[in-house]
C-alpha positions in Angstrom: 44.1 -10.3 114.6 41.4 -10.9 117.1 40.8 -14.3 118.8 37.6 -15.5 120.4 38.0 -18.6 122.5 35.1 -20.7 123.8 34.3 -24.2 125.1 35.7 -24.3 128.6 33.7 -25.6 131.5 33.5 -28.1 134.3 33.9 -31.8 133.8 34.6 -34.9 135.8 37.9 -36.8 135.4 37.8 -38.9 132.4 35.5 -36.6 130.6 36.0 -34.6 127.4 35.8 -31.0 126.3 36.5 -29.2 123.0 37.9 -25.7 123.0 37.4 -23.5 120.0 39.3 -20.4 118.9 38.0 -18.3 116.1 40.4 -15.8 114.4 39.3 -12.7 112.6 41.1 -9.7 111.1 44.5 -10.0 109.5 44.4 -13.8 109.5 46.8 -13.9 106.5 49.6 -12.9 108.8 49.2 -15.9 111.1 51.8 -18.7 110.8 51.0 -20.7 113.9 48.1 -21.1 116.2 48.1 -22.8 119.5 46.9 -23.3 123.0 48.6 -22.5 126.3 47.3 -23.0 129.8 48.1 -21.4 133.1 47.3 -22.2 136.7 47.7 -19.5 139.5 51.2 -19.1 140.6 52.7 -20.9 137.6 54.1 -19.9 134.2 51.9 -20.2 131.2 52.5 -23.6 129.6 52.3 -24.5 125.9 49.8 -27.3 125.3 49.7 -27.7 121.5 50.3 -25.8 118.3 49.5 -26.2 114.6 51.1 -24.5 111.6 49.5 -23.3 108.4 50.5 -26.5 106.8 48.9 -28.6 109.5 52.0 -29.7 111.4 51.2 -30.2 115.0 52.9 -30.4 118.3 51.5 -31.5 121.7 53.3 -31.3 125.0 54.1 -34.7 126.5 51.6 -34.5 129.3 48.7 -34.3 126.9 49.9 -36.6 124.1 47.4 -39.3 123.3 44.6 -37.3 125.1 44.5 -33.9 123.4 44.4 -33.2 119.7 44.7 -29.8 118.1 43.1 -29.3 114.7 42.0 -26.4 112.4 39.2 -25.6 110.0 40.7 -23.1 107.6 37.3 -22.4 106.1 36.1 -21.2 109.5 39.4 -19.7 110.6 39.0 -21.7 113.7 41.4 -23.9 115.7 40.1 -26.6 118.1 41.6 -28.4 121.0 39.8 -31.7 121.6 40.5 -32.8 125.2 39.8 -36.4 126.1 40.5 -38.4 129.3 40.8 -35.2 131.2 42.6 -35.3 134.6 42.4 -32.9 137.5 45.9 -31.7 136.7 44.5 -30.3 133.4 42.6 -27.7 135.4 43.7 -24.3 134.2 42.8 -21.3 132.2 43.4 -22.1 128.6 44.5 -19.4 126.2 44.5 -19.4 122.4 47.4 -17.7 120.6 48.1 -16.7 117.1 51.7 -16.2 116.0 52.8 -14.3 113.0 54.2 -10.8 112.6 52.8 -10.2 116.0 51.7 -12.5 118.7 48.0 -12.2 119.7 46.4 -13.8 122.7 42.8 -14.6 123.1 40.9 -14.3 126.3 41.2 -17.3 128.6 38.7 -19.9 129.1 38.5 -21.9 132.3 38.7 -25.6 132.3 38.0 -27.4 135.6 38.3 -31.1 136.0 37.1 -32.6 139.2 38.4 -35.9 140.7 
């Protein structure tokens, strides 16, 4: 499995961004896809996940602001991020979990106050 993430950038507080993660390769082996984020000096934190059946989870700090979704026809997972806060600033990583766990390259999200 290969993952290509995109959509990060710089935005002011209250703004929105949408991250995309396109999967290729042995996508049939993927059970769950998700997004994590990491800031320097801290552990990588789970943000949201979505199963093959569409069940989703969102960490408490993003509930009501972020939404994970998937387009199976495009083998792509999205993270719609609204009402962004400076504390959302991080490198965001896409992950695919199946027989193996595959990480995409990080995409930087910077939210200014």
